[in-house]
SEMARDO-477466 format. One record per residue (C-alpha): x, y, z. Coordinates in steps of 0.001 Angstrom, whole numbers, padded with zeros to 6 digits, always signed. Layout:
<sites>
XYZ
...
</sites>
This chain:
<sites>
+128347+104579+125992
+125694+103145+123659
+123638+100116+124616
+123615+097014+122405
+120244+095426+121693
+119251+092055+120281
+116546+092919+117744
+115933+089697+115842
+117317+086191+115629
+116852+082858+113963
+118429+079422+114038
+118268+076189+112140
+116970+073090+113833
+119800+071270+115586
+120564+068168+113575
+121692+064939+115136
+125019+063479+114040
+124629+062164+110463
+121006+063272+110618
+118846+065579+108555
+121549+068217+108048
+124345+065780+107199
+124471+066857+103549
+124466+070593+104311
+127769+072444+104191
+128362+074697+107212
+128837+077774+105020
+125502+077071+103324
+123836+076440+106682
+125038+079767+108020
+124087+081531+104788
+120559+080174+105221
+119934+081871+108569
+121523+085098+107317
+119239+085044+104293
+116181+084554+106501
+117147+087553+108642
+117680+089642+105523
+114383+088663+103923
+112228+089387+106958
+113874+092689+107934
+113197+094605+104746
+113513+098020+106398
+117220+097479+107072
+119818+098970+104754
+122038+095905+104766
+124934+097794+103214
+125033+099768+106468
+125923+096708+108569
+129252+097512+110209
+130510+093970+110728
+129581+090323+111123
+131024+088026+113808
+130400+084300+113672
+131615+081569+115974
+133001+078314+114603
+135153+075829+116481
+136454+073595+113703
+137467+075607+110642
+139400+072678+109185
+136944+071721+106448
+134195+073448+104488
+134106+076100+107226
+137660+077212+106411
+138661+080561+104887
+136587+082688+107285
+133131+081124+107199
+131525+084356+108444
+132578+086193+105304
+131787+083281+102999
+128275+082912+104423
+127573+086629+103995
+128419+086367+100307
+126520+083111+099821
+123465+084678+101462
+123449+087465+098897
+124185+090203+101393
+126100+093264+100147
+129774+092535+099651
+130657+095697+101576
+129820+093905+104848
+133034+092569+106427
+133055+089344+108400
+135214+087703+111040
+135110+084150+112372
+135733+083779+116098
+137147+080622+117658
+136825+080225+121411
+135937+076567+120875
+132574+075802+122564
+132170+079457+123536
+132642+080799+120013
+129026+081729+119294
+128532+083510+122614
+131879+085261+122186
+130698+086464+118766
+127541+087930+120319
+129581+089576+123070
+132075+090964+120577
+129256+092540+118574
+127878+094119+121744
+131281+095487+122744
+131731+097055+119312
+128427+098861+119675
+129027+099922+123276
+132433+101328+122333
+130947+103376+119515
+132884+101519+116814
+129713+100041+115298
+125961+100584+115269
+124607+097579+113397
+126209+094135+113613
+125273+090549+112783
+126494+087829+115147
+125993+084108+115610
+127673+080805+114966
+127766+077586+112996
+129051+074049+113296
+128681+070904+111251
+130233+068210+113396
+128939+065583+110981
+131023+067071+108174
+134152+067750+110244
+137023+066357+108165
+139826+063963+108870
+143202+065703+108565
+146841+064698+108580
+150095+066664+108824
+152648+066969+106073
+155566+064571+106248
+158681+065994+107863
+160976+063725+105885
+160967+061623+102756
+159138+058294+103109
+157987+059250+106620
+155837+056656+108386
+155009+058857+111366
+151934+060585+109960
+148527+059701+111296
+145018+060788+110408
+143280+062978+113004
+139504+063330+113449
+138591+067007+113845
+135041+066444+115104
+135857+067321+118705
+138789+067545+121061
+142542+067440+120715
+144553+066936+117538
+148212+067597+116724
+148918+067588+120456
+151879+069615+121676
+153978+067266+123864
+154655+070046+126361
+150929+070734+126686
+150339+067066+127360
+153146+066924+129906
+152190+070128+131720
+148390+070127+131708
+147313+066787+130314
+145213+066388+127207
+142188+064565+128534
+139340+064034+126089
+136170+066032+126696
+134345+063076+128310
+137361+062488+130539
+137150+066096+131721
+133539+065366+132601
+134728+062436+134680
+137361+064650+136311
+134724+067181+137349
+132456+064439+138669
+135300+063088+140793
+136630+066418+142061
+133208+067889+142847
+131660+064604+144001
+128802+064454+141519
+127267+060988+141587
+126083+058965+138604
+122535+059031+139975
+122566+062819+140215
+123928+063107+136672
+121246+060823+135284
+118530+062727+137137
+119857+065986+135676
+119852+064497+132164
+116318+063172+132644
+115078+066620+133678
+116716+068159+130609
+114921+065722+128324
+111581+066209+130071
+111778+070008+129966
+112795+069916+126321
+109922+067589+125463
+107436+069934+127132
+108952+072933+125345
+108736+071235+121956
+105131+070236+122546
+104294+073821+123544
+105934+075190+120385
+108555+077144+122322
+111454+076409+119967
+109358+076906+116837
+109625+080657+117458
+113406+080441+117062
+113686+077983+114204
+113621+078386+110462
+113198+075064+108616
+115938+073887+106290
+114947+072327+102976
+117328+069894+101300
+116572+069149+097656
+117165+065567+096542
+116364+063511+093471
+113539+061883+095404
+112037+065186+096484
+112529+067800+099142
+113523+066893+102690
+112459+069496+105243
+114198+069585+108625
+111846+071631+110796
+112591+070733+114400
+115483+069726+116615
+116423+066100+116028
+118496+065281+119106
+115888+065261+121930
+114786+061868+123208
+111463+062511+124876
+111066+058831+125745
+114145+058866+127997
+113671+057155+131360
+115778+057097+134496
+115967+053321+134180
+117249+053599+130633
+119867+056145+131637
+121022+053986+134531
+121536+051030+132182
+123988+052867+129912
+127661+051968+130038
+130416+054371+131072
+132791+054000+128101
+135211+056752+129075
+136389+055476+132440
+135931+052289+134433
+134551+052769+136961
+133034+055994+135701
+129887+058089+135669
+129730+059851+132276
+127592+058160+129624
+126136+058991+126242
+122880+059732+128043
+124158+062309+130521
+126409+064150+128062
+125633+066540+125218
+125434+065383+121647
+127592+065789+118550
+125479+067959+116298
+124963+070377+113412
+123380+073837+113377
+123625+077572+112721
+122212+080716+114322
+122317+084455+113662
+121235+087574+115545
+120839+091232+114582
+122446+093436+117236
+121999+097188+117061
+122408+100416+118951
+119227+102248+119926
+119847+104791+117179
+120354+102105+114523
+117272+100200+115655
+115175+103352+115361
+116692+104258+111987
+116091+100843+110426
+112727+100009+111964
+114029+097294+114286
+112440+096472+117633
+114887+096002+120520
+113977+092835+122408
+116833+092517+124877
+119944+094397+125942
+123340+092716+126125
+124570+094181+129399
+128011+092637+129893
+130158+089572+129322
+132925+087868+131282
+135393+085069+130633
+137529+083023+133000
+140290+080432+132856
+140370+077144+134771
+142615+074050+134679
+142066+072286+131327
+141421+068914+132984
+138329+070358+134714
+137283+072703+131927
+133631+072009+132727
+133712+074141+135872
+134503+077233+133764
+130981+078745+133869
+131200+079132+137658
+134083+081662+137785
+132890+083323+134565
+129440+083862+136064
+130913+085046+139354
+133046+087603+137474
+130003+088736+135510
+127928+089200+138667
+130734+091148+140325
+131070+093422+137273
+127356+094184+137181
+126753+094422+140934
+124197+091629+140878
+123696+088441+142863
+122751+085047+141526
+119304+085521+143061
+118741+088534+140798
+118847+086326+137702
+115505+085048+136403
+116754+082595+133766
+120097+080823+133459
+120920+079152+130163
+123791+076888+131180
+125249+074814+128389
+125016+071173+129386
+128252+069781+128013
+127990+067096+130684
+125556+066639+133533
+128545+066353+135863
+129827+069832+135044
+126369+071357+134917
+125663+070188+138451
+129111+071174+139710
+128642+074686+138324
+125169+075020+139815
+126395+073931+143227
+129340+076339+143064
+126862+079143+142348
+124611+078132+145235
+121813+076781+143055
+119715+073704+143758
+120245+070700+141486
+116669+071004+140222
+116482+074808+140043
+113542+075419+137712
+114959+078575+136148
+118140+076854+134965
+117533+075670+131403
+113750+075892+131846
+113214+074481+128352
+115955+071862+128475
+119599+072123+127549
+122317+070634+125390
+121927+067110+126762
+118516+067094+125108
+118947+069622+122307
+122545+068890+121308
+125723+070945+121162
+126928+072126+117720
+130084+073716+119109
+130333+077076+117334
+126566+077582+117211
+125656+076704+120802
+126602+080012+122418
+124503+081965+119931
+121651+079543+120602
+121965+080160+124344
+121784+083916+123770
+118676+083811+121621
+116980+081182+123783
+117629+083440+126780
+115619+086159+125053
+112842+083723+124107
+112668+082439+127681
+112497+085925+129199
+109738+086908+126780
+107747+083735+127404
+108067+084001+131179
+107655+087772+131354
+110917+088156+133250
+113858+090554+133119
+117364+089084+133452
+119105+086048+132003
+122636+084727+132038
+123923+082569+129194
+127024+080654+130221
+129092+077731+129039
+132302+075802+129574
+135049+075809+126973
+137651+073220+126018
+141246+073726+127192
+139916+075302+130381
+137737+078398+130047
+134279+079681+130867
+132165+082453+129365
+129031+084208+130603
+126816+087005+129276
+124097+089029+131015
+120999+089754+128933
+118052+091955+129989
+114639+091994+128332
+113403+095442+127300
</sites>
């Protein structure tokens, strides 16, 4: 069985909601990172790429019609490269990376592009077709995040809590206090601030230039972090999702825009096309959990991954845990036997600080895992995240 190696990667800055990337279509955003990979890997015969897998959670607007394929064409890559868009909601980007690795390990591919994209700013409003003449039952649905066109049986059987409500559910069931959540969020912001100041993320990011009548606008760094965050400021925020509650805008991830892409190759393909393997994608696992506590999903997914690979949590040097909510992040860490302030969990901050463009985030976790291992001179990382409607996903990555 062939090994699958991450050889190169790039991402856009993560834009805040209605921020610097608000005027950028998701297909153009994804095409941008693909074009950057193409331009800086001139030894690759791009017509030899076996497939392209991209995660995207929305797919109701400009990211419709298979955004992976559209972005390949917009980027000027050979039209012989096929593309497939994967939707495992928040886990889409990581699932795309794992799918690419599985294709290579199975021998069905040697050279694959993977990644993800999301423009939550540009997510459209949608409405169903009328079921009868002069119907007054139609309503407009916001596709930015969460449920739409709810199946009554789903609501009756499992509930259709909003994402913040699932964060509250996890906080209640796993007894995660507001103070602990705010402390977790504060640490995320502080670690992210230090990482930005040290230039850690600059190694991952390609700037995005938007041309306007008044001149070029260059988005060169992540917009969502709030380095001036204080514990006092976090404690003063309201809990709009439940009263009394614990989840706030400050201890939850953002609504964001971004794209990322990785080149994944077999050892033979890397050697043939002059690529340098940087990390090996060892294995991936997924797990299902009750939808109302979807945030706990990374715990069973990580446990399955460790069991598959014969490792223990103590064998992992870096854990990139997507911070959908501080409540679920802490609940997952405690379930895995990790301290609340474990230094190797999101050592450069997480989604509370950086933001969470749904389809892109998993790809960002994968490439940041590699960056972190290289910076720290360590061997193993796990990228893991919760997924709406009750799932978790985890991938094991080893530096080479």
